[in-house]
C-alpha positions, -999 to 999 in steps of 0.1 A, spaced: 0 0 0 13 35 -9 18 60 19 3 94 13 25 125 8 38 139 41 20 172 35 -13 154 34 -8 136 67 -10 150 103 -11 134 137 -42 131 158 -37 152 190 -56 127 211 -42 93 200 -11 103 180 -20 82 150 -17 94 114 -48 109 99 -55 131 68 -49 168 73 -85 175 62 -101 149 85 -129 161 108 -129 128 128 -101 104 138 -109 69 125 -87 54 153 -100 70 185 -131 88 174 -120 123 184 -137 151 165 -125 185 154 -148 211 169 -151 248 160 -164 272 186 -181 265 219 -205 236 224 -240 243 236 -232 231 272 -202 254 274 -222 285 262 -250 276 287 -227 272 317 -208 304 310 -240 324 304 -257 310 335 -226 317 357 -223 353 344 -260 359 351 -258 345 387 -225 362 396 -236 397 384 -271 393 400 -254 383 433 -231 413 432 -261 435 424 -280 421 454 -250 427 477 -248 464 466 -285 473 464 -317 456 475 -338 437 450 -349 461 423 -351 465 385 -313 470 386 -309 434 397 -326 422 365 -305 446 344 -274 432 360 -286 396 354 -292 402 317 -258 420 314 -242 390 331 -260 366 308 -247 384 277 -212 388 292 -210 350 300 -222 342 265 -195 364 249 -169 350 273 -176 315 262 -172 325 225 -138 341 233 -127 312 255 -137 283 232 -136 302 199 -109 283 181 -109 248 166 -99 220 189 -101 182 191 -125 167 215 -121 130 225 -149 107 231 
């Protein structure tokens, strides 16, 4: 069997086996290339931002409309944080 050209082969970052450089899934270990945050990562970061900023608001001022404004701001900030944190492509193992 012929070996492919060295420029067409890369190493899987999870199992260290040879795979095509354009592969989206490793045939050996099942790891997948993923771009951007997964739904669970976006949800956790958005929820954490909402809870943290709402808690800070409650410490500073009693329950008011400002608490809701802080919670919505935290929700948006957490969502944007997840897109910055997990924005690149990465390999996720099974």
